[in-house]
Every structure is written in structure tokens, then in C-alpha cells.
C-alpha positions in Angstrom: -42.2 9.3 143.4 -44.0 12.2 141.7 -46.7 14.1 143.7 -50.1 14.0 142.0 -51.7 17.5 141.5 -54.9 17.5 143.5 -56.3 20.7 142.2 -60.0 20.8 141.1 -59.1 22.7 137.9 -56.0 22.7 135.7 -53.8 25.8 135.9 -53.0 27.8 132.7 -49.6 29.6 132.7 -49.8 33.3 132.2 -47.8 36.5 132.8 -50.3 39.3 133.2 -49.9 42.5 135.2 -52.7 42.7 137.6 -53.7 45.3 140.2 -55.1 44.3 143.6 -56.5 45.7 146.8 -56.1 44.1 150.2 -58.8 44.3 152.9 -59.1 43.2 156.5 -62.0 41.1 157.7 -64.1 44.3 158.4 -63.7 45.4 154.7 -61.2 48.2 155.5 -58.8 48.8 152.7 -55.2 48.0 153.8 -53.1 48.4 150.7 -53.2 48.4 146.9 -50.5 47.4 144.6 -49.5 45.5 141.4 -48.6 41.9 140.9 -47.8 39.5 138.1 -50.2 36.6 137.5 -48.2 33.4 137.1 -51.0 31.0 136.4 -54.8 30.9 136.6 -57.7 28.4 136.7 -61.4 28.8 137.0 -61.2 28.6 140.8 -58.0 30.6 141.6 -54.8 32.4 140.6 -51.2 32.5 141.6 -49.6 35.9 141.7 -46.1 37.2 142.3 -45.4 40.3 144.4 -42.3 42.0 146.0 -43.7 41.4 149.5 -45.6 38.8 151.4 -49.4 39.3 151.5 -50.8 38.8 155.0 -54.3 40.0 154.4 -57.1 37.4 153.9 -59.3 39.3 151.5 -58.2 40.5 148.1 -59.9 42.2 145.1 -58.1 41.6 141.7 -58.5 43.9 138.7 -57.2 43.8 135.1 -58.1 45.1 131.7 -59.5 42.7 129.1 -58.8 42.8 125.4 -61.2 45.7 125.0 -59.5 47.7 127.8 -62.6 47.1 130.0 -61.8 46.6 133.7 -62.6 43.1 134.9 -62.7 42.3 138.7 -63.0 39.4 141.0 -62.8 39.0 144.8 -60.8 36.3 146.4 -59.4 34.8 149.6 -55.6 34.5 150.2 -54.8 30.8 150.7 -51.0 31.2 151.2 -48.2 33.6 150.6 -44.6 32.5 150.6 -41.1 33.4 149.4 -40.2 31.8 146.1 -36.4 31.8 146.6 -35.6 34.8 144.3 -36.6 37.5 146.8 -40.2 37.6 145.5 -43.4 36.1 147.0 -46.0 33.8 145.5 -49.5 34.1 146.7 -52.2 31.6 146.0 -55.7 33.0 145.8 -59.1 31.2 145.7 -61.8 33.1 143.8 -65.0 33.9 145.7 -67.2 34.7 142.8 -69.9 32.5 141.2 -68.6 29.8 138.9 -69.7 31.9 135.9 -67.8 35.0 137.3 -64.7 33.0 138.0 -64.6 31.3 134.6 -65.2 34.7 132.8 -62.4 36.4 134.8 -59.9 33.5 134.0 -60.8 33.4 130.3 -60.3 37.1 129.9 -56.9 37.1 131.6 -55.7 34.1 129.5 -57.1 35.8 126.3 -55.2 39.0 127.1 -52.0 37.0 127.8 -52.2 35.2 124.5 -53.0 38.3 122.5 -50.1 40.2 124.0 -47.8 37.2 123.5 -48.8 36.8 119.8 -48.3 40.6 119.3 -44.8 40.4 120.8 -43.9 37.4 118.5 -45.2 39.3 115.4 -43.1 42.4 116.5 -40.0 40.4 117.0 -40.4 38.5 113.7 -40.9 41.8 111.8 -37.9 43.6 113.3 -34.8 44.0 111.0 
């Protein structure tokens, strides 16, 4: 029997590099690093890292199609090994609905623009 997806918003597959900063509950910076965004919705994101994320607070940053930095804050919902020595971390956005949607749209737009550019480059190569 198939499990029904109970998410509020559908996830859109993506593969964006994204930088992040981890904070403790007092707002002290614990670490900063890079991750790969695996999918995104208007309420959250799934990222892949080389290590488990144990902090609860996270700030995500990426460049939009105009190379402008876009940011969003979130709360780590879970972090677990994915079976290939990497870790997947589910993050719930903490911005307003408008901020969350804008961040998600910008990441998806960057992903599709980059994907389209790669396809054009492959098709044009000898």
C-alpha cells in the first residue's frame, strides 16, 4: 500500500548549491558550509550535506538569476543519513508566506536556467 504524501505544499526537484549558517538557540554562529538543495516547496527545503546537522536554527543563502543574494531563515526538522554516506536535512522556512514563496521561486528559476544552459551547451558541442 502506497503512503500518501501529507505535505502542505508540493516539492519541486532541484539541484542548487546553497550556502548555510547554523546557529544555536541563543543566536551564536556554530558553523557555515555548503549544501546541495534536493527539492523545495513554499514552506521548506531538503538539502544534502556531507555531515549530519544537529543545530536547530539555520540561515540559507543563494544567488538568484541576477546574482543577487537571497536569504531565508529556517528550523531544522530532521537530519539523517541517506545510505550513500551523505545526509539529508529537512528544513521548515520561518519567513512570511511571501518571503518563503519568493525564495523558493528564485531557487527553482536558477535551477531551470542553469539546466537549460547545460542542455544548450551539450547540444552545441561537436
